[in-house]
C-alpha positions as a printed NumPy array, in Angstrom:
array([[  1.667,   0.325, -15.764],
       [ -0.575,  -2.311, -14.19 ],
       [  2.076,  -3.077, -11.584],
       [  2.249,   0.601, -10.602],
       [ -1.532,   0.686, -10.234],
       [ -1.528,  -2.42 ,  -8.035],
       [  1.262,  -1.025,  -5.876],
       [ -0.708,   2.209,  -5.489],
       [ -3.865,   0.361,  -4.444],
       [ -1.85 ,  -1.708,  -1.973],
       [ -0.282,   1.431,  -0.514],
       [ -3.724,   3.024,  -0.093],
       [ -5.06 ,  -0.095,   1.623],
       [ -2.121,  -0.286,   4.028],
       [ -2.352,   3.44 ,   4.734],
       [ -6.086,   3.151,   5.373],
       [ -5.557,   0.282,   7.797],
       [ -2.856,   2.255,   9.588],
       [ -5.239,   5.215,   9.916],
       [ -7.956,   2.975,  11.358],
       [ -5.551,   1.798,  14.069],
       [ -4.203,   5.294,  14.676],
       [ -7.691,   6.82 ,  14.887],
       [ -8.796,   4.148,  17.367],
       [ -5.93 ,   5.289,  19.595],
       [ -6.973,   8.941,  19.409],
       [ -5.123,  10.202,  16.355],
       [ -5.596,  13.582,  14.685],
       [ -8.889,  14.494,  13.012],
       [ -7.609,  13.787,   9.497],
       [ -6.726,  10.209,  10.489],
       [-10.272,   9.743,  11.793],
       [-11.634,  10.988,   8.46 ],
       [ -9.41 ,   8.575,   6.519],
       [-10.387,   5.746,   8.891],
       [-14.076,   6.497,   8.346],
       [-13.601,   6.479,   4.576],
       [-11.641,   3.214,   4.758],
       [-14.296,   1.485,   6.853],
       [-17.076,   2.79 ,   4.58 ],
       [-15.259,   1.461,   1.505],
       [-14.831,  -1.915,   3.208],
       [-18.56 ,  -2.037,   3.972],
       [-19.396,  -1.214,   0.351],
       [-17.099,  -3.964,  -0.919],
       [-18.474,  -6.449,   1.595],
       [-22.051,  -5.571,   0.599],
       [-21.266,  -5.944,  -3.102],
       [-19.807,  -9.393,  -2.492],
       [-22.892, -10.477,  -0.553],
       [-25.223,  -9.223,  -3.299],
       [-23.156, -10.953,  -5.967],
       [-23.14 , -14.233,  -4.025],
       [-26.9  , -14.034,  -3.498],
       [-27.372, -13.4  ,  -7.199],
       [-25.257, -16.39 ,  -8.17 ],
       [-26.99 , -18.624,  -5.662],
       [-30.426, -17.478,  -6.857],
       [-29.744, -18.437, -10.484],
       [-28.789, -22.022,  -9.637],
       [-32.368, -22.929,  -8.66 ],
       [-31.154, -25.292,  -5.953],
       [-31.558, -23.113,  -2.894],
       [-35.214, -24.002,  -2.249],
       [-36.663, -20.486,  -2.091],
       [-38.83 , -20.824,  -5.179],
       [-36.716, -18.866,  -7.693]])
């Protein structure tokens, strides 16, 4: 069950990356929509990682910003 879920997520990621490349080369409108969704999801994940890292760094007390 877990393996099937991981394979599905991997397939979605590869398909999203393929749509980003295809849309950059002038693909159909649906590929541009999928590419936009893929890039937005990547930005959300990247932002969550940055917030989590800032939160971990802020609790250590050794970063010198007064927290």
